[in-house]
N, C-alpha and C positions, 0 to 999 in steps of 0.2 A: 726476553730470552738473549743469552749471550751469543756472540758471533762464533762461527766455527774456528777452531784452532787445532794445531798439531796434537794428536792423541785423543781427540774427541771421536765419539761414535757418530757416524752420519748416515743418513738415509736418502737415496735418490727417490724423490717423491713426485717429480713431474718430468715430462719429456723434454728433450733438448729444444731450446727456443729457436734455434736456427732452422732445423729441418723436421722437428717433431719426432725424432727417433726415441722410442720408448722401451727399448730392449733392456735397459738397466733399471727401470722403475721397480722399486721394491728391494733393490740391492742395498745392503748395509755393509759398512766397513769402518775401519779405524783410519783416520786421516794421518797420512805419513808426512806430507809436506804441503805447504801453501805456496803456490807459484808467486814469484815476485818479478820485478823488472829484470832481474838477472837472467830469467828464462826466455825473455822476449815474448812474442805473440804465440798463442796456442791455435791449433787448427782442429776442427771437428773431424773425428775419424770417419764419420758417416757421410757428410756432405762437402767437407773441405773448407767450410767458412772459417775465416780467421777472426779471432777476437782477442782482446787484451788479456794478457796472462794473469792479471789480478782477478779475473773472473773464473779462474780454474783452480782445481785442487788436484794434487797427485795422490792417488789411493791405489794400493795394490798394483803399482806400475801402470795405472790408467788415469787419464785426465778427465775430470768432470767439470762442467760449467757450474760455478758456485750457485747460480740462480736456480738450479734444479735440486739443491740439497737442503736438508734440514738437520739440525743438530739434535741428537737424542741425548737428553740430559742424564747424568749418572743418577743412580737411585738415591745417593746421599742428598742431591739437590731436590729431588722430589719429596724427601722426608721433611725438608725445610718449609714446604708449602703447607700453610695452615688449613686444616680441614674445617668446614663449618661444624659448629657444635651440634650434636644430635638434639632434636626436639623431643622432650619427654611428653608422652601422650597422657 
């Protein structure tokens, strides 16, 4: 699976690793920016833990720890997956 990038559809699929906050689990969004070194460290809004900004994404003006996210592939990518051939009875 491809890594997340700007413009991808993403899903928060597990709680924050620092404090276990799960209020965003199930939320989906389009990635607006990926944090880089120019942003410095990020801080969890729930517990205040600081982590490297390369572990965070900016989405809808909210930061999410990248370890809690999954990329949702576009339908065109799913069409490329070969389906097993049907077995004739």
